[in-house]
PAVEX-284921 format. One record per residue (C-alpha): residue number from 1; x, y, z. Coordinates in Angstrom, 2 decimals. Example, Ala and Ser with C-alpha at 12.3 -4.5 7.8 and 13.67 -1.06 7.14 Angstrom:
[site 1,[12.30,-4.50,7.80]]
[site 2,[13.67,-1.06,7.14]]
This chain:
[site 1,[-26.51,2.17,-29.41]]
[site 2,[-24.50,3.93,-26.34]]
[site 3,[-23.79,7.34,-28.21]]
[site 4,[-19.84,7.88,-27.81]]
[site 5,[-20.62,10.93,-25.09]]
[site 6,[-21.95,8.50,-23.04]]
[site 7,[-19.36,5.65,-22.80]]
[site 8,[-15.89,6.63,-19.94]]
[site 9,[-12.77,4.49,-20.92]]
[site 10,[-10.15,4.70,-18.00]]
[site 11,[-6.57,3.53,-18.54]]
[site 12,[-3.47,4.12,-16.01]]
[site 13,[-1.18,6.64,-17.39]]
[site 14,[-1.61,9.82,-20.00]]
[site 15,[0.39,8.28,-22.64]]
[site 16,[-1.78,5.14,-22.32]]
[site 17,[-5.07,7.87,-22.67]]
[site 18,[-3.37,9.08,-25.85]]
[site 19,[-2.66,5.90,-27.01]]
[site 20,[-6.28,4.79,-26.52]]
[site 21,[-7.67,7.80,-28.24]]
[site 22,[-5.58,7.08,-31.24]]
[site 23,[-6.61,3.43,-31.40]]
[site 24,[-10.42,4.56,-30.55]]
[site 25,[-10.63,7.38,-33.36]]
[site 26,[-8.69,4.82,-36.07]]
[site 27,[-11.13,2.43,-35.15]]
[site 28,[-13.94,4.10,-35.71]]
[site 29,[-12.87,6.13,-38.82]]
[site 30,[-12.03,2.64,-40.32]]
[site 31,[-15.60,1.14,-39.12]]
[site 32,[-17.48,4.11,-40.95]]
[site 33,[-15.21,3.30,-44.13]]
[site 34,[-16.32,0.25,-44.40]]
[site 35,[-19.53,0.70,-43.67]]
[site 36,[-19.88,2.93,-46.64]]
[site 37,[-18.39,0.30,-48.92]]
[site 38,[-14.84,1.46,-48.74]]
[site 39,[-12.09,-1.35,-48.75]]
[site 40,[-10.01,-1.81,-45.38]]
[site 41,[-7.62,-4.32,-44.49]]
[site 42,[-8.51,-4.45,-40.74]]
[site 43,[-9.79,-7.87,-40.79]]
[site 44,[-11.51,-7.39,-37.08]]
[site 45,[-12.92,-4.19,-37.64]]
[site 46,[-14.41,-6.14,-40.96]]
[site 47,[-16.29,-8.88,-38.75]]
[site 48,[-17.15,-6.12,-36.49]]
[site 49,[-19.41,-3.81,-38.77]]
[site 50,[-20.75,-7.36,-40.75]]
[site 51,[-21.62,-8.72,-37.04]]
[site 52,[-23.56,-5.55,-36.24]]
[site 53,[-25.09,-5.57,-39.80]]
[site 54,[-26.96,-9.21,-39.08]]
[site 55,[-28.58,-7.41,-35.74]]
[site 56,[-29.31,-3.62,-37.15]]
[site 57,[-29.73,-1.77,-41.02]]
[site 58,[-26.83,-1.07,-42.35]]
[site 59,[-27.73,2.85,-42.86]]
[site 60,[-28.02,3.05,-39.30]]
[site 61,[-24.75,1.94,-38.43]]
[site 62,[-23.13,4.22,-40.90]]
[site 63,[-24.83,6.68,-39.08]]
[site 64,[-23.79,6.07,-35.51]]
[site 65,[-20.38,5.79,-37.15]]
[site 66,[-20.40,9.00,-38.66]]
[site 67,[-22.43,10.38,-34.87]]
[site 68,[-19.80,8.74,-32.96]]
[site 69,[-16.71,10.42,-36.25]]
[site 70,[-18.27,14.24,-34.98]]
[site 71,[-18.61,13.56,-31.31]]
[site 72,[-15.46,11.90,-30.55]]
[site 73,[-14.15,14.58,-28.70]]
[site 74,[-16.53,14.65,-26.35]]
[site 75,[-15.99,10.60,-25.50]]
[site 76,[-14.39,10.21,-21.67]]
[site 77,[-11.17,8.75,-22.22]]
[site 78,[-9.18,9.65,-18.90]]
[site 79,[-6.93,8.09,-16.23]]
[site 80,[-8.10,7.41,-13.38]]
[site 81,[-7.09,10.67,-11.48]]
[site 82,[-8.36,12.66,-14.88]]
[site 83,[-11.72,10.92,-14.06]]
[site 84,[-12.23,11.33,-10.03]]
[site 85,[-10.70,15.18,-10.41]]
[site 86,[-13.83,15.83,-13.04]]
[site 87,[-16.67,14.59,-11.00]]
[site 88,[-15.46,16.07,-7.96]]
[site 89,[-15.18,19.45,-10.18]]
[site 90,[-18.21,18.87,-11.94]]
[site 91,[-20.23,17.73,-9.34]]
[site 92,[-18.94,19.58,-6.35]]
[site 93,[-22.01,19.97,-4.68]]
[site 94,[-22.48,16.55,-4.68]]
[site 95,[-19.24,15.38,-3.53]]
[site 96,[-18.87,18.26,-0.94]]
[site 97,[-15.83,19.55,-2.30]]
[site 98,[-14.12,23.12,-2.82]]
[site 99,[-14.40,24.28,-6.51]]
[site 100,[-11.46,24.76,-8.20]]
[site 101,[-8.56,23.02,-6.25]]
[site 102,[-5.09,22.80,-7.72]]
[site 103,[-4.13,19.57,-8.29]]
[site 104,[-0.04,19.17,-6.83]]
[site 105,[2.02,16.32,-7.40]]
[site 106,[3.85,16.92,-4.58]]
[site 107,[4.03,19.66,-1.62]]
[site 108,[8.06,19.44,-0.41]]
[site 109,[7.68,22.64,1.97]]
[site 110,[4.57,21.66,3.44]]
[site 111,[6.07,18.31,4.47]]
[site 112,[9.27,19.61,5.48]]
[site 113,[7.33,22.08,7.67]]
[site 114,[4.74,19.54,9.16]]
[site 115,[7.94,17.15,10.10]]
[site 116,[9.57,19.75,11.86]]
[site 117,[6.34,21.19,13.25]]
[site 118,[6.11,17.63,14.90]]
[site 119,[9.54,16.98,15.72]]
[site 120,[9.86,20.55,17.40]]
[site 121,[6.53,20.11,19.94]]
[site 122,[6.16,16.30,20.14]]
[site 123,[9.89,14.62,20.27]]
[site 124,[12.56,17.38,21.33]]
[site 125,[10.52,17.20,25.06]]
[site 126,[11.41,13.72,25.52]]
[site 127,[14.33,12.61,27.74]]
[site 128,[17.92,12.68,25.67]]
[site 129,[18.41,8.77,26.29]]
[site 130,[14.88,8.32,24.75]]
[site 131,[15.43,10.52,21.65]]
[site 132,[19.32,8.91,21.14]]
[site 133,[17.61,5.40,21.17]]
[site 134,[14.83,6.43,18.66]]
[site 135,[17.31,7.47,16.54]]
[site 136,[19.63,4.68,16.72]]
[site 137,[16.95,2.48,15.72]]
[site 138,[16.12,4.62,12.25]]
[site 139,[13.23,7.30,14.28]]
[site 140,[14.96,10.44,12.12]]
[site 141,[13.26,13.78,10.67]]
[site 142,[14.29,12.10,7.20]]
[site 143,[13.07,8.53,8.09]]
[site 144,[9.43,10.30,8.68]]
[site 145,[9.46,12.49,5.64]]
[site 146,[9.87,8.74,3.95]]
[site 147,[7.55,7.04,5.56]]
[site 148,[4.90,10.09,5.16]]
[site 149,[5.82,10.02,1.42]]
[site 150,[4.55,6.96,1.34]]
[site 151,[1.58,6.51,3.18]]
[site 152,[0.08,9.50,1.39]]
[site 153,[0.96,7.57,-2.30]]
[site 154,[-1.09,4.56,-0.49]]
[site 155,[1.31,2.61,1.27]]
[site 156,[0.03,0.46,3.76]]
[site 157,[1.47,1.28,7.03]]
[site 158,[1.90,-2.47,9.11]]
[site 159,[-0.49,-2.75,11.99]]
[site 160,[1.16,-1.97,15.33]]
[site 161,[2.66,-4.40,17.51]]
[site 162,[0.23,-4.94,21.16]]
[site 163,[0.25,-1.07,22.42]]
[site 164,[2.88,-0.64,24.94]]
[site 165,[0.82,2.43,25.77]]
[site 166,[-2.09,4.32,24.49]]
[site 167,[-0.31,7.55,23.10]]
[site 168,[-2.39,10.92,22.75]]
[site 169,[-1.95,14.03,21.62]]
[site 170,[-2.21,15.61,24.94]]
[site 171,[0.13,13.54,26.67]]
[site 172,[2.48,12.04,24.17]]
[site 173,[5.46,13.43,26.06]]
[site 174,[4.64,12.49,29.45]]
[site 175,[3.35,9.03,27.97]]
[site 176,[6.30,8.36,25.97]]
[site 177,[8.61,9.62,28.89]]
[site 178,[6.91,7.21,31.49]]
[site 179,[6.52,4.25,29.35]]
[site 180,[10.63,4.57,28.30]]
[site 181,[11.19,4.51,32.05]]
[site 182,[9.06,1.69,33.28]]
[site 183,[11.17,-0.21,30.48]]
[site 184,[13.87,0.76,32.78]]
[site 185,[12.38,-0.03,35.86]]
[site 186,[11.35,-3.64,34.32]]
[site 187,[14.96,-4.26,33.21]]
[site 188,[16.50,-2.84,36.85]]
[site 189,[13.77,-5.67,38.17]]
[site 190,[14.67,-8.37,36.15]]
[site 191,[18.40,-7.36,36.96]]
[site 192,[17.42,-7.16,40.62]]
[site 193,[15.92,-10.80,40.29]]
[site 194,[18.68,-12.65,38.85]]
[site 195,[21.38,-11.33,41.06]]
[site 196,[19.19,-12.30,43.97]]
[site 197,[19.08,-16.02,42.59]]
[site 198,[22.99,-15.96,41.97]]
[site 199,[23.57,-14.75,45.60]]
[site 200,[21.20,-17.83,47.31]]
[site 201,[22.39,-20.34,45.11]]
[site 202,[26.13,-19.45,45.22]]
[site 203,[27.26,-22.41,47.06]]
[site 204,[24.92,-24.84,44.91]]
[site 205,[26.78,-23.33,41.74]]
[site 206,[30.19,-24.43,42.44]]
[site 207,[28.62,-27.70,43.51]]
[site 208,[27.59,-28.10,40.10]]
[site 209,[30.83,-26.76,38.38]]
[site 210,[33.05,-29.51,40.73]]
[site 211,[30.54,-32.35,39.04]]
[site 212,[31.11,-30.78,35.52]]
[site 213,[35.03,-31.23,34.77]]
[site 214,[35.44,-29.39,31.54]]
[site 215,[33.48,-25.93,33.01]]
[site 216,[35.55,-23.13,33.05]]
[site 217,[35.70,-22.56,37.00]]
[site 218,[37.69,-19.62,36.56]]
[site 219,[34.45,-17.85,35.60]]
[site 220,[33.03,-18.52,39.12]]
[site 221,[36.23,-16.70,40.96]]
[site 222,[35.03,-14.32,43.38]]
[site 223,[36.28,-11.83,41.90]]
[site 224,[32.94,-12.28,38.89]]
[site 225,[30.57,-11.70,42.14]]
[site 226,[31.97,-8.33,42.94]]
[site 227,[29.23,-6.29,41.26]]
[site 228,[26.27,-6.66,39.27]]
[site 229,[28.32,-5.44,36.37]]
[site 230,[30.97,-8.26,36.72]]
[site 231,[28.43,-10.65,37.52]]
[site 232,[26.50,-10.10,34.13]]
[site 233,[29.78,-10.34,32.34]]
[site 234,[30.13,-14.01,33.74]]
[site 235,[26.79,-14.54,32.64]]
[site 236,[27.14,-13.67,29.05]]
[site 237,[30.75,-15.08,28.72]]
[site 238,[28.97,-18.57,29.23]]
[site 239,[28.62,-20.52,26.01]]
[site 240,[24.70,-21.95,26.33]]
[site 241,[25.36,-24.72,23.27]]
[site 242,[27.68,-26.53,25.35]]
[site 243,[26.12,-29.28,27.78]]
[site 244,[28.94,-27.74,30.54]]
[site 245,[27.65,-24.79,30.59]]
[site 246,[24.01,-25.40,30.52]]
[site 247,[24.87,-27.82,33.22]]
[site 248,[25.94,-25.12,35.64]]
[site 249,[23.46,-22.17,34.74]]
[site 250,[21.19,-23.81,32.16]]
[site 251,[18.34,-22.77,34.71]]
[site 252,[19.12,-19.08,33.83]]
[site 253,[19.51,-19.10,30.24]]
[site 254,[15.77,-17.99,29.72]]
[site 255,[15.52,-15.45,32.25]]
[site 256,[18.98,-14.31,30.61]]
[site 257,[17.35,-14.16,27.32]]
[site 258,[14.67,-12.06,27.90]]
[site 259,[16.65,-9.89,29.82]]
[site 260,[19.01,-9.46,26.57]]
[site 261,[16.08,-9.10,24.49]]
[site 262,[13.91,-6.71,26.96]]
[site 263,[15.15,-3.40,25.12]]
[site 264,[14.69,-4.56,21.73]]
[site 265,[11.27,-6.01,22.19]]
[site 266,[9.93,-3.57,24.48]]
[site 267,[11.49,-0.34,22.65]]
[site 268,[10.77,-1.39,19.07]]
[site 269,[7.10,-1.95,20.15]]
[site 270,[6.94,1.44,21.68]]
[site 271,[8.98,3.15,19.04]]
[site 272,[6.26,1.94,16.20]]
[site 273,[3.35,2.82,18.22]]
[site 274,[4.72,6.37,18.24]]
[site 275,[5.98,6.17,14.78]]
[site 276,[2.39,5.47,13.89]]
[site 277,[0.71,8.61,15.59]]
[site 278,[3.63,10.56,14.60]]
[site 279,[2.42,9.47,10.89]]
[site 280,[-0.90,10.67,11.89]]
[site 281,[-0.39,13.64,12.97]]
[site 282,[2.23,14.57,10.44]]
[site 283,[-0.43,13.52,7.54]]
[site 284,[-3.37,15.87,9.56]]
[site 285,[-1.28,18.88,9.58]]
[site 286,[-0.65,18.48,5.68]]
[site 287,[-4.22,17.83,4.72]]
[site 288,[-5.18,20.92,6.97]]
[site 289,[-2.58,23.37,5.57]]
[site 290,[-3.99,21.59,1.43]]
[site 291,[-7.52,22.39,2.91]]
[site 292,[-6.72,25.98,3.89]]
[site 293,[-4.72,26.46,0.41]]
[site 294,[-6.96,24.55,-1.73]]
[site 295,[-4.83,22.05,-3.50]]
[site 296,[-5.25,18.21,-3.69]]
[site 297,[-3.03,15.31,-4.43]]
[site 298,[-3.74,12.96,-7.20]]
[site 299,[-3.70,9.88,-4.79]]
[site 300,[-6.20,12.54,-2.80]]
[site 301,[-8.17,12.49,-5.75]]
[site 302,[-9.36,8.75,-5.48]]
[site 303,[-10.13,8.64,-2.09]]
[site 304,[-12.16,11.72,-2.04]]
[site 305,[-14.35,10.39,-4.85]]
[site 306,[-15.24,7.17,-3.32]]
[site 307,[-15.57,8.86,0.12]]
[site 308,[-18.49,10.72,-1.84]]
[site 309,[-19.38,7.67,-3.66]]
[site 310,[-19.87,5.38,-0.02]]
[site 311,[-21.00,9.02,2.19]]
[site 312,[-24.10,10.76,3.19]]
[site 313,[-24.69,12.42,-0.21]]
[site 314,[-23.95,9.65,-2.47]]
[site 315,[-27.62,8.95,-4.12]]
[site 316,[-27.22,12.25,-5.63]]
[site 317,[-24.25,11.74,-7.16]]
[site 318,[-24.36,8.06,-8.22]]
[site 319,[-27.96,9.21,-9.80]]
[site 320,[-26.17,12.43,-11.67]]
[site 321,[-23.08,10.05,-12.96]]
[site 322,[-25.62,6.78,-14.15]]
[site 323,[-27.52,9.45,-16.37]]
[site 324,[-23.98,10.51,-17.44]]
[site 325,[-22.37,7.49,-18.32]]
[site 326,[-23.98,4.09,-19.66]]
[site 327,[-20.64,2.23,-20.36]]
[site 328,[-17.22,1.87,-19.23]]
[site 329,[-14.27,0.23,-20.16]]
[site 330,[-11.45,0.24,-17.32]]
[site 331,[-8.02,-1.00,-18.53]]
[site 332,[-4.99,-2.00,-16.71]]
[site 333,[-7.35,-3.31,-14.16]]
[site 334,[-4.62,-5.61,-12.63]]
[site 335,[-3.23,-2.05,-11.08]]
[site 336,[-6.71,-1.40,-9.55]]
[site 337,[-7.04,-1.15,-5.67]]
[site 338,[-10.17,-1.63,-3.13]]
[site 339,[-11.20,2.36,-3.55]]
[site 340,[-10.98,2.61,-7.24]]
[site 341,[-13.21,-0.94,-7.41]]
[site 342,[-15.69,0.31,-5.37]]
[site 343,[-16.09,3.29,-7.40]]
[site 344,[-16.75,1.56,-10.48]]
[site 345,[-19.18,-1.36,-9.48]]
[site 346,[-21.28,1.23,-7.11]]
[site 347,[-21.60,3.24,-10.73]]
[site 348,[-21.42,0.09,-13.47]]
[site 349,[-21.82,-3.44,-11.99]]
[site 350,[-26.02,-2.47,-12.05]]
[site 351,[-28.29,-3.08,-14.36]]
[site 352,[-28.91,-1.71,-17.41]]
[site 353,[-24.96,-0.70,-17.20]]
[site 354,[-21.84,-1.90,-18.90]]
[site 355,[-18.42,-2.50,-17.87]]
[site 356,[-15.34,-4.06,-18.86]]
[site 357,[-12.89,-4.56,-16.93]]
[site 358,[-9.35,-5.18,-19.02]]
[site 359,[-6.56,-6.49,-17.10]]
[site 360,[-3.49,-9.53,-16.56]]
[site 361,[-3.04,-10.48,-13.26]]
[site 362,[0.29,-11.53,-14.53]]
[site 363,[1.57,-7.59,-15.56]]
[site 364,[0.24,-6.36,-11.23]]
[site 365,[3.53,-4.30,-10.67]]
[site 366,[2.28,-1.84,-8.60]]
[site 367,[1.68,-3.16,-4.99]]
[site 368,[3.56,-0.38,-3.89]]
[site 369,[1.23,1.83,-4.68]]
[site 370,[-2.27,-0.13,-3.32]]
[site 371,[-2.55,-2.00,-6.62]]
[site 372,[-4.60,-5.20,-4.78]]
[site 373,[-4.61,-8.58,-6.68]]
[site 374,[-6.98,-9.56,-4.65]]
[site 375,[-9.40,-7.07,-5.58]]
[site 376,[-8.80,-8.33,-9.34]]
[site 377,[-9.59,-11.75,-8.49]]
[site 378,[-13.25,-10.45,-6.43]]
[site 379,[-14.33,-8.51,-9.93]]
[site 380,[-14.14,-11.34,-11.62]]
[site 381,[-16.83,-13.36,-9.38]]
[site 382,[-18.90,-10.00,-9.58]]
[site 383,[-18.90,-10.12,-13.49]]
[site 384,[-21.21,-12.05,-15.90]]
[site 385,[-18.63,-13.09,-18.20]]
[site 386,[-14.59,-13.79,-18.07]]
[site 387,[-13.01,-13.61,-21.45]]
[site 388,[-9.53,-14.46,-22.75]]
[site 389,[-7.58,-13.03,-25.36]]
[site 390,[-7.54,-15.84,-27.96]]
[site 391,[-4.49,-13.45,-30.26]]
[site 392,[-2.09,-12.34,-28.92]]
[site 393,[-0.99,-8.61,-30.60]]
[site 394,[2.24,-7.94,-28.70]]
[site 395,[4.01,-10.94,-30.07]]
[site 396,[5.00,-12.89,-32.84]]
[site 397,[4.92,-16.32,-33.63]]
[site 398,[8.51,-17.39,-34.23]]
[site 399,[9.06,-15.16,-30.88]]
[site 400,[6.69,-16.95,-28.69]]
[site 401,[8.30,-20.02,-30.20]]
[site 402,[11.82,-19.15,-29.35]]
[site 403,[10.97,-18.74,-26.35]]
[site 404,[9.44,-21.63,-24.97]]
[site 405,[11.95,-23.11,-26.52]]
[site 406,[14.42,-21.92,-24.89]]
[site 407,[12.32,-21.94,-21.31]]
[site 408,[11.61,-25.81,-22.11]]
[site 409,[12.38,-27.88,-18.73]]
[site 410,[14.92,-30.24,-19.58]]
[site 411,[14.50,-34.06,-18.27]]
[site 412,[15.68,-34.00,-15.39]]
[site 413,[14.32,-30.24,-14.59]]
[site 414,[12.60,-31.68,-11.12]]
[site 415,[15.32,-33.07,-9.67]]
């Protein structure tokens, strides 16, 4: 009893939309023909019409199907981005959007400009040694551009390590420089501490070496103690895996490991914090430019509608969409994400509305674009019924049998 213009069908790609439109049109046309007494081959369509005729007059069913055929162009069969764009455009006041925003699939010039601006204002003022270390660890303009693209495409940025410093826009150069100098200061303090211990224990080390026949006593030649550099050259030559090396210098190994890893651990943590700061700054610049130019990316459409559905003016928007749509079919649901699910759940997981989520978790392949299989599983618990297809329309019996035979485990499969 739901008019076709009150139906929403959402799928993943434009090609899928075209196929879905074709199938819906063919289904309704075949159903109408069957309701008029014509013979059709599709057993499923015959069953649907026959089942409906048990609860409604056949003449009424025929009229519904005829009206559906006439108004099929009014049905909303859309991609997720198309649906979001339509809502944001039709309900610009309720969603707080600027009218007639231009969809932009990519903005290479804007990305280059934002990255270059950040590099010029926030990186080039850092100490040369620090910049060199950053580049050694992959912090380059190219890497920044790639990460911004991933972030804007929905790629989740890993959580930062325990913060080395708090980076602020106003003082980031001073804060980074100070943190970098602190790493060197801590490194030097630990070096000096180890050298002081070596000096204090020199006699004891010679005694230990005398008791260890296999220890290379040449490493304790006075020439190795002539400078800090020589001393650490000695320590780094000690084979920590041998008992005789551990017998003489074993109590230094922890400090040496800390010293050797200090730069990697501290600088990597520092650079990860700075990297997240850089992404935030660059994305803000790009977003500000798009706001000025009234452009929006496909991925941003979902975020904007989600914010509108959950924002302070959500009530008016939800009421308008409840009036517009009575039922929804969400195809390829295994490729949904949390924001998309919140949109559809808010609109249709409510009394007097109908929603079908159609998907196969085994086909979830878009995790790199925020697809969240756990959202799929959560949706299973939020709906009233779960159905599985009992007919495979994609393979022949012979093909399935052949694959099952080919992959059948042998008797010793588990050994």
